[in-house]
One Martini backbone bead per residue (centre of mass of N, CA, C, O) as a GRO file, in nm:
protein
  244
    1MET     BB    1  -4.188   0.776   2.837
    2THR     BB    2  -4.142   0.466   2.743
    3ARG     BB    3  -3.934   0.207   2.747
    4ASP     BB    4  -3.991   0.104   2.459
    5THR     BB    5  -3.947   0.377   2.317
    6ARG     BB    6  -3.656   0.424   2.400
    7ALA     BB    7  -3.542   0.163   2.276
    8HIS     BB    8  -3.632   0.219   1.984
    9ARG     BB    9  -3.468   0.487   1.955
   10ALA     BB   10  -3.185   0.360   2.018
   11GLU     BB   11  -3.190   0.162   1.781
   12ARG     BB   12  -3.223   0.368   1.547
   13SER     BB   13  -2.953   0.538   1.628
   14GLY     BB   14  -2.711   0.333   1.718
   15ALA     BB   15  -2.608   0.341   2.020
   16LEU     BB   16  -2.595   0.000   2.042
   17ARG     BB   17  -2.379  -0.072   1.864
   18PRO     BB   18  -2.128  -0.243   1.783
   19VAL     BB   19  -1.803  -0.279   1.875
   20ALA     BB   20  -1.505  -0.213   1.739
   21ARG     BB   21  -1.223  -0.375   1.691
   22PRO     BB   22  -0.909  -0.352   1.687
   23ARG     BB   23  -0.650  -0.386   1.510
   24LEU     BB   24  -0.353  -0.510   1.551
   25TYR     BB   25  -0.184  -0.290   1.409
   26GLU     BB   26  -0.309  -0.065   1.586
   27GLN     BB   27  -0.208  -0.167   1.862
   28LEU     BB   28   0.101  -0.157   1.772
   29VAL     BB   29   0.113   0.143   1.721
   30GLU     BB   30   0.054   0.223   2.009
   31ARG     BB   31   0.302   0.084   2.138
   32LEU     BB   32   0.521   0.224   1.980
   33LEU     BB   33   0.449   0.508   2.071
   34ASP     BB   34   0.489   0.447   2.371
   35HIS     BB   35   0.791   0.376   2.345
   36VAL     BB   36   0.883   0.650   2.241
   37ALA     BB   37   0.794   0.811   2.494
   38ALA     BB   38   0.935   0.640   2.719
   39GLU     BB   39   1.234   0.672   2.575
   40GLY     BB   40   1.271   0.955   2.438
   41LEU     BB   41   1.240   0.981   2.146
   42ALA     BB   42   1.372   1.098   1.836
   43VAL     BB   43   1.434   1.241   1.566
   44GLY     BB   44   1.650   0.982   1.415
   45ASP     BB   45   1.573   0.750   1.562
   46ARG     BB   46   1.573   0.409   1.641
   47LEU     BB   47   1.415   0.125   1.633
   48PRO     BB   48   1.396  -0.171   1.701
   49PRO     BB   49   1.414  -0.456   1.580
   50GLU     BB   50   1.174  -0.662   1.470
   51ARG     BB   51   1.239  -0.908   1.629
   52GLU     BB   52   1.232  -0.775   1.904
   53LEU     BB   53   0.959  -0.662   1.892
   54ALA     BB   54   0.808  -0.932   1.863
   55ALA     BB   55   0.901  -1.053   2.138
   56ARG     BB   56   0.799  -0.812   2.324
   57LEU     BB   57   0.491  -0.835   2.198
   58ALA     BB   58   0.401  -1.133   2.117
   59VAL     BB   59   0.446  -1.144   1.795
   60SER     BB   60   0.470  -1.132   1.475
   61ARG     BB   61   0.679  -0.999   1.250
   62ALA     BB   62   0.449  -0.937   1.040
   63SER     BB   63   0.296  -0.745   1.239
   64VAL     BB   64   0.515  -0.540   1.275
   65THR     BB   65   0.555  -0.462   0.984
   66GLN     BB   66   0.267  -0.353   0.948
   67ALA     BB   67   0.295  -0.121   1.152
   68LEU     BB   68   0.533   0.017   1.014
   69VAL     BB   69   0.397   0.070   0.742
   70ALA     BB   70   0.177   0.252   0.855
   71LEU     BB   71   0.384   0.464   0.956
   72GLU     BB   72   0.516   0.518   0.684
   73VAL     BB   73   0.262   0.626   0.518
   74LEU     BB   74   0.254   0.872   0.745
   75GLY     BB   75   0.558   0.977   0.810
   76VAL     BB   76   0.696   0.859   1.085
   77VAL     BB   77   0.870   0.652   0.914
   78ASP     BB   78   1.181   0.500   0.797
   79VAL     BB   79   1.214   0.212   0.601
   80ARG     BB   80   1.520   0.043   0.595
   81HIS     BB   81   1.719  -0.166   0.431
   82GLY     BB   82   1.913  -0.287   0.693
   83ASP     BB   83   1.829  -0.015   0.907
   84GLY     BB   84   1.548   0.015   0.984
   85ALA     BB   85   1.353   0.241   1.188
   86VAL     BB   86   1.301   0.579   1.139
   87LEU     BB   87   1.237   0.880   1.277
   88LEU     BB   88   1.038   1.159   1.151
   89ASP     BB   89   0.787   1.154   1.357
   90ILE     BB   90   0.577   1.267   1.667
   91PRO     BB   91   0.272   1.203   1.695
   92PRO     BB   92  -0.019   1.172   1.819
   93GLY     BB   93  -0.179   0.880   1.861
   94ARG     BB   94  -0.470   0.954   1.777
   95GLN     BB   95  -0.388   1.083   1.514
   96VAL     BB   96  -0.289   0.828   1.379
   97LEU     BB   97  -0.543   0.651   1.395
   98ARG     BB   98  -0.723   0.844   1.233
   99ALA     BB   99  -0.545   0.831   0.975
  100LEU     BB  100  -0.571   0.519   0.928
  101ARG     BB  101  -0.879   0.512   0.894
  102ALA     BB  102  -0.887   0.709   0.655
  103LYS     BB  103  -0.706   0.547   0.470
  104ARG     BB  104  -0.880   0.298   0.455
  105ALA     BB  105  -1.118   0.439   0.302
  106ARG     BB  106  -0.942   0.555   0.064
  107LEU     BB  107  -0.810   0.303  -0.060
  108ARG     BB  108  -1.062   0.194  -0.216
  109ASP     BB  109  -1.060   0.425  -0.421
  110VAL     BB  110  -0.779   0.382  -0.541
  111VAL     BB  111  -0.828   0.104  -0.651
  112GLU     BB  112  -1.062   0.185  -0.844
  113ALA     BB  113  -0.888   0.379  -1.004
  114ARG     BB  114  -0.678   0.191  -1.108
  115GLU     BB  115  -0.857  -0.008  -1.248
  116ALA     BB  116  -0.983   0.204  -1.456
  117MET     BB  117  -0.696   0.314  -1.568
  118GLU     BB  118  -0.476   0.091  -1.605
  119VAL     BB  119  -0.617  -0.100  -1.792
  120LYS     BB  120  -0.646   0.112  -2.021
  121LEU     BB  121  -0.345   0.180  -2.047
  122ALA     BB  122  -0.246  -0.102  -2.140
  123ALA     BB  123  -0.414  -0.121  -2.393
  124LEU     BB  124  -0.288   0.138  -2.523
  125ALA     BB  125   0.006   0.048  -2.512
  126ALA     BB  126  -0.020  -0.196  -2.713
  127VAL     BB  127  -0.080   0.010  -2.956
  128ARG     BB  128   0.130   0.280  -2.901
  129ARG     BB  129   0.398   0.184  -2.863
  130THR     BB  130   0.743   0.226  -2.852
  131ALA     BB  131   1.063   0.157  -2.844
  132GLU     BB  132   1.114   0.357  -2.603
  133ASP     BB  133   0.886   0.243  -2.423
  134LEU     BB  134   1.005  -0.049  -2.401
  135ALA     BB  135   1.270   0.036  -2.268
  136ALA     BB  136   1.148   0.165  -2.012
  137ILE     BB  137   1.017  -0.092  -1.915
  138ASP     BB  138   1.270  -0.260  -1.895
  139ASP     BB  139   1.417  -0.085  -1.696
  140ALA     BB  140   1.216  -0.110  -1.463
  141LEU     BB  141   1.243  -0.414  -1.432
  142ALA     BB  142   1.544  -0.408  -1.361
  143VAL     BB  143   1.518  -0.241  -1.106
  144MET     BB  144   1.334  -0.436  -0.953
  145GLU     BB  145   1.500  -0.694  -0.975
  146ARG     BB  146   1.745  -0.595  -0.809
  147ASP     BB  147   1.599  -0.524  -0.544
  148VAL     BB  148   1.474  -0.798  -0.490
  149ALA     BB  149   1.743  -0.961  -0.490
  150GLU     BB  150   1.848  -0.775  -0.232
  151GLY     BB  151   1.560  -0.756  -0.045
  152GLY     BB  152   1.364  -0.566  -0.145
  153ARG     BB  153   1.057  -0.417  -0.252
  154GLY     BB  154   1.041  -0.243  -0.534
  155VAL     BB  155   0.924   0.052  -0.543
  156THR     BB  156   1.071   0.206  -0.771
  157GLY     BB  157   1.022   0.000  -1.002
  158ASP     BB  158   0.719   0.012  -0.986
  159GLU     BB  159   0.682   0.304  -1.046
  160LEU     BB  160   0.835   0.304  -1.319
  161PHE     BB  161   0.649   0.097  -1.464
  162HIS     BB  162   0.372   0.248  -1.446
  163ALA     BB  163   0.481   0.502  -1.584
  164ALA     BB  164   0.559   0.359  -1.855
  165VAL     BB  165   0.280   0.267  -1.930
  166THR     BB  166   0.150   0.542  -1.937
  167ALA     BB  167   0.335   0.664  -2.154
  168SER     BB  168   0.265   0.446  -2.376
  169ALA     BB  169  -0.047   0.545  -2.422
  170HIS     BB  170  -0.070   0.846  -2.504
  171SER     BB  171  -0.259   0.991  -2.256
  172SER     BB  172  -0.290   1.299  -2.118
  173LEU     BB  173  -0.536   1.261  -1.932
  174LEU     BB  174  -0.456   1.005  -1.786
  175ALA     BB  175  -0.189   1.105  -1.685
  176ASP     BB  176  -0.303   1.338  -1.514
  177LEU     BB  177  -0.471   1.159  -1.328
  178MET     BB  178  -0.236   0.996  -1.217
  179THR     BB  179  -0.089   1.235  -1.091
  180GLU     BB  180  -0.317   1.317  -0.883
  181ILE     BB  181  -0.275   0.999  -0.747
  182ALA     BB  182   0.026   0.930  -0.685
  183GLU     BB  183   0.049   0.949  -0.371
  184LEU     BB  184  -0.168   0.738  -0.314
  185ILE     BB  185  -0.030   0.509  -0.465
  186ARG     BB  186   0.239   0.502  -0.294
  187GLU     BB  187   0.100   0.408  -0.036
  188SER     BB  188  -0.011   0.144  -0.155
  189ARG     BB  189   0.261   0.033  -0.253
  190ILE     BB  190   0.396  -0.001   0.023
  191GLU     BB  191   0.191  -0.179   0.146
  192SER     BB  192   0.201  -0.409  -0.060
  193LEU     BB  193   0.522  -0.458  -0.078
  194SER     BB  194   0.513  -0.559   0.240
  195GLN     BB  195   0.421  -0.817   0.167
  196PRO     BB  196   0.469  -1.140   0.172
  197GLY     BB  197   0.605  -1.196  -0.161
  198ARG     BB  198   0.513  -0.953  -0.339
  199PRO     BB  199   0.753  -0.851  -0.514
  200SER     BB  200   0.776  -1.112  -0.693
  201THR     BB  201   0.482  -1.120  -0.801
  202SER     BB  202   0.477  -0.832  -0.923
  203LEU     BB  203   0.714  -0.882  -1.127
  204ALA     BB  204   0.569  -1.110  -1.286
  205ALA     BB  205   0.328  -0.936  -1.366
  206HIS     BB  206   0.475  -0.727  -1.522
  207ARG     BB  207   0.579  -0.914  -1.741
  208LEU     BB  208   0.308  -0.977  -1.860
  209VAL     BB  209   0.232  -0.695  -1.943
  210ALA     BB  210   0.484  -0.641  -2.120
  211ASP     BB  211   0.437  -0.873  -2.323
  212ALA     BB  212   0.166  -0.770  -2.427
  213ILE     BB  213   0.267  -0.501  -2.532
  214ARG     BB  214   0.492  -0.607  -2.717
  215ASP     BB  215   0.264  -0.779  -2.887
  216GLY     BB  216   0.000  -0.606  -2.931
  217ASP     BB  217  -0.216  -0.705  -2.676
  218PRO     BB  218  -0.478  -0.544  -2.528
  219ALA     BB  219  -0.647  -0.772  -2.392
  220ARG     BB  220  -0.399  -0.898  -2.240
  221ALA     BB  221  -0.303  -0.637  -2.094
  222ALA     BB  222  -0.560  -0.583  -1.936
  223LYS     BB  223  -0.580  -0.851  -1.786
  224ALA     BB  224  -0.305  -0.836  -1.643
  225MET     BB  225  -0.357  -0.567  -1.496
  226GLY     BB  226  -0.607  -0.645  -1.341
  227GLU     BB  227  -0.487  -0.881  -1.182
  228HIS     BB  228  -0.266  -0.712  -1.052
  229ILE     BB  229  -0.445  -0.507  -0.896
  230ALA     BB  230  -0.601  -0.713  -0.739
  231ALA     BB  231  -0.347  -0.846  -0.593
  232VAL     BB  232  -0.227  -0.570  -0.465
  233SER     BB  233  -0.500  -0.499  -0.296
  234ASP     BB  234  -0.403  -0.714  -0.083
  235VAL     BB  235  -0.440  -0.559   0.224
  236ALA     BB  236  -0.458  -0.511   0.557
  237LEU     BB  237  -0.635  -0.238   0.556
  238LEU     BB  238  -0.880  -0.414   0.393
  239ARG     BB  239  -0.931  -0.609   0.610
  240ASP     BB  240  -1.175  -0.738   0.828
  241ASP     BB  241  -0.974  -0.862   1.018
  242PRO     BB  242  -0.878  -0.747   1.331
  243ALA     BB  243  -0.619  -0.960   1.336
  244THR     BB  244  -0.432  -0.845   1.085
   0.00000   0.00000   0.00000
């Protein structure tokens, strides 16, 4: 076999394709797991505060937050407002990174599913909502507003709001489909609401959706929900910049 033929086959096989650089949050996840191992930390122990981690790792606090969120959605830590990150599990580092990369691929599908179903649900809700449905939507908004005002991420209120809109649509099949992907949506919800400033902007977007549903305007409700889903889908796991 000639050298040119071997080179041609290698090129076709992709053996010499460019090496993908790990994203910053993936590198930080590795460092955090190395710290857990080096310090002999166990389930129930707390990691150092984000500010301290950022200083010791020489990165921004936002980057540390993103790494902790990645670990949170995998069930490795529980990030508690005002109480730091508590270890829930200590899996092998390679296993965590494989799970993160699989989650990144799956998250795009979750976003597409939400766009397809929740836009339609908002439109149906504007036509079919009852007084009880509107009360449930308002209650969810109030829960999220209180949490955000206290410095929280508003995860529970966000979940309640989207559940209330789904219920207001009175479509059993769409509701069943939303239930099927509820856990995947919750992972993306945690990821999204951990972005700086995202809880407040999401709450404002919820209010626009709620107003359109209350006014019985399906086109406006669908548009508001579509814009909301597009905005909250801007998360670090889906960005192409490896330094994000």
